[in-house]
C-alpha positions as YAML, in Angstrom:
chain: A
units: angstrom
residues:
- id: 1
  name: MET
  ca: [0.33, -0.03, -0.20]
- id: 2
  name: ASN
  ca: [1.34, 3.32, -0.81]
- id: 3
  name: TYR
  ca: [-1.26, 5.66, -1.12]
- id: 4
  name: ARG
  ca: [-0.51, 8.80, 1.50]
- id: 5
  name: HIS
  ca: [-3.67, 11.21, 2.24]
- id: 6
  name: ILE
  ca: [-1.53, 14.52, 2.57]
- id: 7
  name: TYR
  ca: [-1.35, 14.90, -0.51]
- id: 8
  name: HIS
  ca: [-5.19, 15.03, -0.66]
- id: 9
  name: ALA
  ca: [-6.23, 16.34, 2.35]
- id: 10
  name: GLY
  ca: [-8.13, 19.34, 3.02]
- id: 11
  name: ASN
  ca: [-9.68, 19.06, -1.20]
- id: 12
  name: PHE
  ca: [-12.85, 18.91, -1.99]
- id: 13
  name: ALA
  ca: [-13.48, 15.33, -1.37]
- id: 14
  name: ASP
  ca: [-12.56, 15.57, 2.48]
- id: 15
  name: VAL
  ca: [-14.99, 18.93, 2.72]
- id: 16
  name: PHE
  ca: [-17.71, 16.18, 1.17]
- id: 17
  name: LYS
  ca: [-17.15, 14.29, 3.46]
- id: 18
  name: HIS
  ca: [-16.14, 14.95, 6.57]
- id: 19
  name: ILE
  ca: [-19.45, 17.63, 6.15]
- id: 20
  name: ILE
  ca: [-21.62, 14.07, 6.06]
- id: 21
  name: VAL
  ca: [-19.94, 12.35, 8.51]
- id: 22
  name: THR
  ca: [-20.25, 15.09, 10.98]
- id: 23
  name: ARG
  ca: [-23.47, 15.16, 10.41]
- id: 24
  name: ILE
  ca: [-24.21, 11.24, 11.19]
- id: 25
  name: VAL
  ca: [-22.66, 12.30, 13.94]
- id: 26
  name: GLU
  ca: [-24.02, 14.81, 15.58]
- id: 27
  name: TYR
  ca: [-27.33, 12.88, 15.06]
- id: 28
  name: LEU
  ca: [-26.34, 9.79, 16.94]
- id: 29
  name: LYS
  ca: [-25.24, 11.94, 19.49]
- id: 30
  name: ARG
  ca: [-29.22, 13.06, 20.22]
- id: 31
  name: LYS
  ca: [-29.68, 9.23, 22.04]
- id: 32
  name: GLU
  ca: [-27.52, 8.96, 25.58]
- id: 33
  name: LYS
  ca: [-27.08, 5.31, 24.26]
- id: 34
  name: ALA
  ca: [-23.07, 4.65, 23.34]
- id: 35
  name: PHE
  ca: [-21.79, 4.87, 20.54]
- id: 36
  name: ARG
  ca: [-18.94, 3.57, 18.47]
- id: 37
  name: VAL
  ca: [-17.48, 5.17, 15.47]
- id: 38
  name: ILE
  ca: [-15.41, 2.44, 13.46]
- id: 39
  name: ASP
  ca: [-12.94, 3.93, 10.43]
- id: 40
  name: THR
  ca: [-11.96, 1.07, 8.78]
- id: 41
  name: HIS
  ca: [-8.78, 3.91, 6.56]
- id: 42
  name: ALA
  ca: [-7.96, 6.27, 9.23]
- id: 43
  name: GLY
  ca: [-4.74, 8.12, 7.66]
- id: 44
  name: ILE
  ca: [-2.56, 9.27, 10.68]
- id: 45
  name: GLY
  ca: [-5.84, 12.30, 12.01]
- id: 46
  name: LEU
  ca: [-3.96, 15.29, 11.79]
- id: 47
  name: TYR
  ca: [-2.49, 16.72, 8.27]
- id: 48
  name: ASP
  ca: [0.05, 20.04, 8.17]
- id: 49
  name: LEU
  ca: [-1.04, 21.81, 4.99]
- id: 50
  name: SER
  ca: [1.75, 23.36, 4.70]
- id: 51
  name: SER
  ca: [4.11, 20.31, 4.61]
- id: 52
  name: LEU
  ca: [5.77, 19.80, 1.66]
- id: 53
  name: GLU
  ca: [3.45, 16.68, 0.27]
- id: 54
  name: ALA
  ca: [0.38, 19.11, 0.86]
- id: 55
  name: HIS
  ca: [2.65, 21.25, -1.27]
- id: 56
  name: LYS
  ca: [3.36, 19.32, -3.94]
- id: 57
  name: THR
  ca: [-1.15, 19.44, -5.45]
- id: 58
  name: GLY
  ca: [-2.30, 22.24, -3.59]
- id: 59
  name: GLU
  ca: [-5.79, 20.47, -3.41]
- id: 60
  name: TRP
  ca: [-6.32, 22.02, 0.04]
- id: 61
  name: ARG
  ca: [-6.92, 25.57, -1.36]
- id: 62
  name: GLU
  ca: [-10.00, 24.70, -4.25]
- id: 63
  name: GLY
  ca: [-11.54, 22.54, -1.58]
- id: 64
  name: VAL
  ca: [-11.40, 23.89, 2.96]
- id: 65
  name: GLN
  ca: [-9.89, 27.20, 1.77]
- id: 66
  name: GLN
  ca: [-12.86, 27.55, -0.17]
- id: 67
  name: ILE
  ca: [-14.69, 26.28, 2.28]
- id: 68
  name: PHE
  ca: [-13.47, 29.54, 5.30]
- id: 69
  name: SER
  ca: [-12.44, 32.70, 2.14]
- id: 70
  name: THR
  ca: [-15.27, 33.76, 3.80]
- id: 71
  name: PRO
  ca: [-18.26, 33.96, 5.98]
- id: 72
  name: ILE
  ca: [-20.38, 30.85, 6.51]
- id: 73
  name: PRO
  ca: [-23.99, 32.09, 5.45]
- id: 74
  name: GLU
  ca: [-26.54, 32.28, 8.81]
- id: 75
  name: ASP
  ca: [-29.34, 29.83, 7.74]
- id: 76
  name: LEU
  ca: [-26.01, 27.52, 7.95]
- id: 77
  name: LYS
  ca: [-24.46, 27.75, 10.52]
- id: 78
  name: ALA
  ca: [-26.51, 25.30, 12.35]
- id: 79
  name: LEU
  ca: [-25.22, 22.46, 10.54]
- id: 80
  name: LEU
  ca: [-21.88, 23.19, 9.48]
- id: 81
  name: HIS
  ca: [-20.48, 24.91, 13.06]
- id: 82
  name: PRO
  ca: [-19.38, 21.78, 14.58]
- id: 83
  name: TRP
  ca: [-17.03, 21.14, 11.56]
- id: 84
  name: CYS
  ca: [-16.26, 24.01, 11.23]
- id: 85
  name: ASP
  ca: [-16.01, 25.37, 15.05]
- id: 86
  name: ILE
  ca: [-12.86, 21.87, 15.31]
- id: 87
  name: ILE
  ca: [-11.40, 23.64, 12.03]
- id: 88
  name: ASP
  ca: [-10.92, 26.67, 14.03]
- id: 89
  name: ALA
  ca: [-9.94, 25.36, 16.77]
- id: 90
  name: LEU
  ca: [-6.93, 23.75, 14.92]
- id: 91
  name: ASN
  ca: [-5.64, 26.95, 13.58]
- id: 92
  name: LYS
  ca: [-6.83, 29.66, 16.18]
- id: 93
  name: GLY
  ca: [-9.32, 30.77, 13.79]
- id: 94
  name: GLU
  ca: [-6.78, 31.98, 11.89]
- id: 95
  name: LYS
  ca: [-8.15, 32.34, 7.88]
- id: 96
  name: GLU
  ca: [-4.89, 30.42, 6.23]
- id: 97
  name: ILE
  ca: [-5.87, 27.11, 7.22]
- id: 98
  name: VAL
  ca: [-2.98, 25.35, 8.24]
- id: 99
  name: PHE
  ca: [-4.00, 21.60, 9.87]
- id: 100
  name: TYR
  ca: [-6.78, 19.50, 8.99]
- id: 101
  name: PRO
  ca: [-7.88, 16.86, 10.97]
- id: 102
  name: GLY
  ca: [-9.22, 13.46, 8.87]
- id: 103
  name: SER
  ca: [-12.37, 11.68, 9.69]
- id: 104
  name: PRO
  ca: [-10.56, 9.95, 12.76]
- id: 105
  name: VAL
  ca: [-9.69, 13.26, 14.59]
- id: 106
  name: LEU
  ca: [-12.59, 15.02, 13.10]
- id: 107
  name: ILE
  ca: [-14.57, 11.87, 15.11]
- id: 108
  name: ARG
  ca: [-13.31, 11.98, 18.25]
- id: 109
  name: GLN
  ca: [-13.21, 15.63, 18.63]
- id: 110
  name: LEU
  ca: [-17.56, 15.17, 17.96]
- id: 111
  name: LEU
  ca: [-17.27, 12.49, 20.69]
- id: 112
  name: ARG
  ca: [-19.02, 12.98, 23.77]
- id: 113
  name: LYS
  ca: [-17.64, 10.88, 26.95]
- id: 114
  name: GLN
  ca: [-19.59, 7.86, 26.84]
- id: 115
  name: ASP
  ca: [-18.95, 7.06, 22.69]
- id: 116
  name: ARG
  ca: [-16.03, 4.74, 21.63]
- id: 117
  name: LEU
  ca: [-13.79, 5.26, 18.07]
- id: 118
  name: THR
  ca: [-12.24, 2.51, 16.86]
- id: 119
  name: ALA
  ca: [-8.88, 3.74, 13.50]
- id: 120
  name: ILE
  ca: [-8.12, 1.12, 11.73]
- id: 121
  name: GLU
  ca: [-4.65, 1.62, 9.66]
- id: 122
  name: LEU
  ca: [-2.98, -0.60, 7.02]
- id: 123
  name: HIS
  ca: [-0.05, 2.09, 5.99]
- id: 124
  name: ASN
  ca: [2.71, 1.31, 7.80]
- id: 125
  name: GLU
  ca: [4.40, 5.20, 8.88]
- id: 126
  name: ASP
  ca: [1.16, 6.51, 9.26]
- id: 127
  name: TYR
  ca: [0.46, 3.65, 11.60]
- id: 128
  name: HIS
  ca: [2.71, 4.67, 13.72]
- id: 129
  name: ILE
  ca: [1.65, 8.57, 13.57]
- id: 130
  name: LEU
  ca: [-1.98, 7.82, 13.81]
- id: 131
  name: ALA
  ca: [-1.01, 5.56, 17.14]
- id: 132
  name: GLN
  ca: [0.82, 8.99, 18.36]
- id: 133
  name: ASN
  ca: [-1.81, 11.45, 17.89]
- id: 134
  name: PHE
  ca: [-4.02, 9.16, 20.15]
- id: 135
  name: ALA
  ca: [-1.23, 7.70, 22.75]
- id: 136
  name: GLY
  ca: [-3.33, 8.24, 26.17]
- id: 137
  name: ASP
  ca: [-6.83, 8.50, 24.29]
- id: 138
  name: TYR
  ca: [-9.50, 5.55, 26.62]
- id: 139
  name: GLN
  ca: [-11.72, 6.57, 23.90]
- id: 140
  name: THR
  ca: [-9.55, 5.51, 20.21]
- id: 141
  name: LYS
  ca: [-8.56, 1.64, 20.30]
- id: 142
  name: VAL
  ca: [-6.02, 1.80, 16.98]
- id: 143
  name: LEU
  ca: [-5.14, -0.78, 14.87]
- id: 144
  name: HIS
  ca: [-2.29, -1.74, 12.44]
- id: 145
  name: LEU
  ca: [-4.40, -3.74, 10.57]
- id: 146
  name: ASP
  ca: [-5.99, -4.06, 6.74]
- id: 147
  name: GLY
  ca: [-9.02, -2.43, 7.40]
- id: 148
  name: TRP
  ca: [-11.42, -5.25, 5.12]
- id: 149
  name: LEU
  ca: [-10.26, -7.74, 6.63]
- id: 150
  name: SER
  ca: [-10.46, -7.09, 9.63]
- id: 151
  name: LEU
  ca: [-14.14, -5.06, 9.78]
- id: 152
  name: ASN
  ca: [-16.28, -8.57, 10.43]
- id: 153
  name: ALA
  ca: [-13.93, -9.20, 13.61]
- id: 154
  name: HIS
  ca: [-15.19, -6.27, 14.92]
- id: 155
  name: LEU
  ca: [-18.96, -5.75, 14.11]
- id: 156
  name: PRO
  ca: [-21.59, -6.01, 15.51]
- id: 157
  name: PRO
  ca: [-20.00, -3.49, 18.37]
- id: 158
  name: LYS
  ca: [-20.96, -3.63, 21.37]
- id: 159
  name: GLU
  ca: [-22.72, -1.01, 22.15]
- id: 160
  name: LYS
  ca: [-25.13, -2.27, 19.74]
- id: 161
  name: ARG
  ca: [-25.17, 1.43, 18.00]
- id: 162
  name: GLY
  ca: [-21.79, 2.09, 15.41]
- id: 163
  name: PHE
  ca: [-21.57, 4.20, 12.64]
- id: 164
  name: ILE
  ca: [-19.01, 2.26, 10.14]
- id: 165
  name: LEU
  ca: [-16.84, 5.10, 8.10]
- id: 166
  name: VAL
  ca: [-15.00, 2.79, 4.84]
- id: 167
  name: ASP
  ca: [-12.49, 5.22, 2.83]
- id: 168
  name: PRO
  ca: [-10.48, 2.91, 0.92]
- id: 169
  name: PRO
  ca: [-7.48, 4.63, -1.06]
- id: 170
  name: PHE
  ca: [-9.00, 3.10, -4.46]
- id: 171
  name: GLU
  ca: [-5.14, 2.83, -6.05]
- id: 172
  name: LYS
  ca: [-5.63, -0.50, -7.11]
- id: 173
  name: THR
  ca: [-8.55, -2.20, -9.89]
- id: 174
  name: GLY
  ca: [-11.29, -3.41, -8.55]
- id: 175
  name: GLU
  ca: [-11.21, -1.64, -5.33]
- id: 176
  name: PHE
  ca: [-15.60, -0.65, -6.46]
- id: 177
  name: SER
  ca: [-16.52, -4.59, -6.37]
- id: 178
  name: ARG
  ca: [-14.36, -5.25, -3.53]
- id: 179
  name: LEU
  ca: [-16.43, -2.01, -1.54]
- id: 180
  name: ILE
  ca: [-19.54, -3.70, -1.95]
- id: 181
  name: GLU
  ca: [-17.65, -7.59, -1.05]
- id: 182
  name: GLY
  ca: [-16.73, -6.12, 1.61]
- id: 183
  name: LEU
  ca: [-20.65, -3.74, 2.31]
- id: 184
  name: MET
  ca: [-22.24, -6.92, 2.31]
- id: 185
  name: LYS
  ca: [-20.06, -9.12, 4.90]
- id: 186
  name: ALA
  ca: [-20.30, -6.30, 7.59]
- id: 187
  name: TYR
  ca: [-23.82, -5.75, 6.39]
- id: 188
  name: ARG
  ca: [-24.31, -10.03, 7.72]
- id: 189
  name: ARG
  ca: [-23.10, -9.53, 10.66]
- id: 190
  name: PHE
  ca: [-24.39, -5.74, 11.64]
- id: 191
  name: SER
  ca: [-27.59, -4.69, 9.27]
- id: 192
  name: GLY
  ca: [-29.09, -2.24, 11.62]
- id: 193
  name: GLY
  ca: [-25.42, -0.19, 11.45]
- id: 194
  name: ILE
  ca: [-25.28, 3.11, 9.85]
- id: 195
  name: TYR
  ca: [-22.44, 2.14, 7.13]
- id: 196
  name: ALA
  ca: [-20.70, 4.89, 4.75]
- id: 197
  name: LEU
  ca: [-18.76, 4.62, 1.91]
- id: 198
  name: TRP
  ca: [-16.47, 7.06, -0.15]
- id: 199
  name: TYR
  ca: [-16.55, 6.73, -3.44]
- id: 200
  name: PRO
  ca: [-14.05, 8.81, -6.44]
- id: 201
  name: VAL
  ca: [-16.02, 9.85, -9.60]
- id: 202
  name: LYS
  ca: [-14.05, 9.82, -12.96]
- id: 203
  name: TYR
  ca: [-15.83, 7.22, -15.35]
- id: 204
  name: ASP
  ca: [-19.47, 7.51, -16.15]
- id: 205
  name: LYS
  ca: [-20.03, 3.75, -16.30]
- id: 206
  name: GLU
  ca: [-17.48, 2.36, -13.84]
- id: 207
  name: ILE
  ca: [-20.02, 4.25, -11.37]
- id: 208
  name: GLU
  ca: [-23.06, 3.12, -13.53]
- id: 209
  name: SER
  ca: [-21.96, -0.17, -12.78]
- id: 210
  name: PHE
  ca: [-20.79, 0.19, -9.21]
- id: 211
  name: LEU
  ca: [-24.78, 1.52, -8.51]
- id: 212
  name: TYR
  ca: [-26.40, -1.43, -10.20]
- id: 213
  name: ALA
  ca: [-24.16, -3.80, -8.23]
- id: 214
  name: LEU
  ca: [-25.20, -2.06, -5.13]
- id: 215
  name: TYR
  ca: [-28.75, -1.54, -6.26]
- id: 216
  name: GLN
  ca: [-28.33, -5.47, -7.19]
- id: 217
  name: THR
  ca: [-27.56, -6.39, -2.93]
- id: 218
  name: GLY
  ca: [-31.33, -5.91, -2.62]
- id: 219
  name: ILE
  ca: [-29.77, -3.76, 1.51]
- id: 220
  name: PRO
  ca: [-32.73, -1.48, 2.20]
- id: 221
  name: LYS
  ca: [-32.11, 2.16, 2.74]
- id: 222
  name: ILE
  ca: [-28.88, 3.91, 0.54]
- id: 223
  name: LEU
  ca: [-28.57, 6.66, 0.03]
- id: 224
  name: GLN
  ca: [-26.44, 8.56, -2.67]
- id: 225
  name: LEU
  ca: [-24.91, 11.53, -2.34]
- id: 226
  name: GLU
  ca: [-22.70, 12.59, -4.83]
- id: 227
  name: MET
  ca: [-21.01, 16.11, -5.44]
- id: 228
  name: ARG
  ca: [-19.51, 16.66, -9.37]
- id: 229
  name: ILE
  ca: [-18.30, 20.16, -9.21]
- id: 230
  name: ARG
  ca: [-16.52, 19.55, -12.99]
- id: 231
  name: LYS
  ca: [-17.99, 18.43, -16.50]
- id: 232
  name: SER
  ca: [-17.14, 14.39, -16.73]
- id: 233
  name: SER
  ca: [-13.70, 13.83, -18.40]
- id: 234
  name: SER
  ca: [-11.84, 11.12, -20.99]
- id: 235
  name: LEU
  ca: [-8.99, 11.72, -18.60]
- id: 236
  name: PRO
  ca: [-8.53, 9.67, -15.38]
- id: 237
  name: THR
  ca: [-8.50, 12.70, -13.21]
- id: 238
  name: MET
  ca: [-11.42, 12.24, -10.41]
- id: 239
  name: ASN
  ca: [-14.08, 14.85, -10.84]
- id: 240
  name: GLY
  ca: [-16.09, 14.21, -8.13]
- id: 241
  name: SER
  ca: [-16.31, 12.11, -5.15]
- id: 242
  name: GLY
  ca: [-19.14, 10.03, -3.29]
- id: 243
  name: MET
  ca: [-20.76, 8.93, -0.48]
- id: 244
  name: ILE
  ca: [-23.32, 6.03, 0.19]
- id: 245
  name: ILE
  ca: [-24.95, 5.66, 3.51]
- id: 246
  name: ILE
  ca: [-26.52, 2.85, 4.50]
- id: 247
  name: ASN
  ca: [-29.24, 3.33, 7.04]
- id: 248
  name: PRO
  ca: [-29.25, 7.30, 7.17]
- id: 249
  name: PRO
  ca: [-30.27, 9.12, 9.98]
- id: 250
  name: TYR
  ca: [-34.01, 10.30, 8.58]
- id: 251
  name: LEU
  ca: [-32.39, 14.27, 8.34]
- id: 252
  name: LEU
  ca: [-29.37, 13.51, 6.32]
- id: 253
  name: GLU
  ca: [-30.96, 14.16, 3.13]
- id: 254
  name: GLU
  ca: [-33.06, 17.02, 3.85]
- id: 255
  name: GLU
  ca: [-30.18, 18.30, 5.55]
- id: 256
  name: MET
  ca: [-27.48, 18.39, 2.39]
- id: 257
  name: LYS
  ca: [-30.12, 19.78, 0.14]
- id: 258
  name: LYS
  ca: [-29.46, 22.98, 2.45]
- id: 259
  name: ILE
  ca: [-26.28, 22.34, 2.44]
- id: 260
  name: SER
  ca: [-25.44, 21.50, -1.61]
- id: 261
  name: PRO
  ca: [-26.22, 25.14, -3.19]
- id: 262
  name: PHE
  ca: [-22.58, 26.37, -0.84]
- id: 263
  name: LEU
  ca: [-20.98, 24.07, -1.77]
- id: 264
  name: ILE
  ca: [-21.10, 23.83, -5.41]
- id: 265
  name: ASN
  ca: [-20.94, 28.52, -4.56]
- id: 266
  name: ARG
  ca: [-17.78, 27.42, -2.72]
- id: 267
  name: LEU
  ca: [-16.51, 23.85, -4.38]
- id: 268
  name: GLY
  ca: [-17.62, 24.45, -7.92]
- id: 269
  name: GLN
  ca: [-15.30, 24.64, -11.05]
- id: 270
  name: ASP
  ca: [-17.74, 25.14, -14.22]
- id: 271
  name: GLU
  ca: [-21.34, 25.11, -14.99]
- id: 272
  name: ASN
  ca: [-21.38, 20.80, -14.58]
- id: 273
  name: ALA
  ca: [-21.46, 21.12, -10.81]
- id: 274
  name: LYS
  ca: [-23.92, 19.89, -9.41]
- id: 275
  name: ILE
  ca: [-24.62, 17.45, -5.90]
- id: 276
  name: THR
  ca: [-26.50, 14.45, -5.84]
- id: 277
  name: HIS
  ca: [-29.67, 13.04, -3.60]
- id: 278
  name: LYS
  ca: [-30.37, 9.68, -4.82]
- id: 279
  name: TRP
  ca: [-31.88, 6.24, -3.21]
- id: 280
  name: LEU
  ca: [-31.35, 4.05, -4.68]
- id: 281
  name: GLN
  ca: [-33.38, 1.02, -2.12]
...
């Protein structure tokens, strides 16, 4: 495994994904009962956007930096403030974003004292940085494993309430098939959990096949949220990203419909930019 997320941290896909993740965690907190979040491809947890690696691509400039370039609209503050407040705190309120929270740090900051996080990372160097970032944190378990291979061993969580975030690097062929196979195995063990599966948008036919295969699983309550920032291209570039949500919170679709025009305004790169909300089942 060679993928390092530092090159892409804070890009448009991270913004879209992390806002959705935040809304799901906030929903789970509405009930007093504890829950566990399992992050299968956790990365290092916290990213320094001033690093040489981040500057090689500069992707955060067209992502999180665009969100913080001007004030958040008043009507969206209640929905976006949990995510924005964490980034503000890490950057001490500065407008120029230097530190960006990956999903495990973001999730951990949102948890209450009774909630738990399991963060799984396969890349050896990233795992050690991740473990160091959470050293001494009794609410977080960091594991050096293949997220897919180890996931079923942790399902169902003992808390009986769970959110599973699956965010693979898509550096190998067959990742879409593996995503569906992994989901089906996990769902058989824990059908009551909330699952969020991230995927890149490069080729339309690839996405169509993936969505049809998801439909064929027969798993109910599948919501697709997909953001495209520009017109589709024949080149192997990421033109958008999507999230497949299994058992989504009942408020999530409406919340994302409210947030979507703002995201397109800040992150869209041409007139073809759009966000899709679609039920597959």
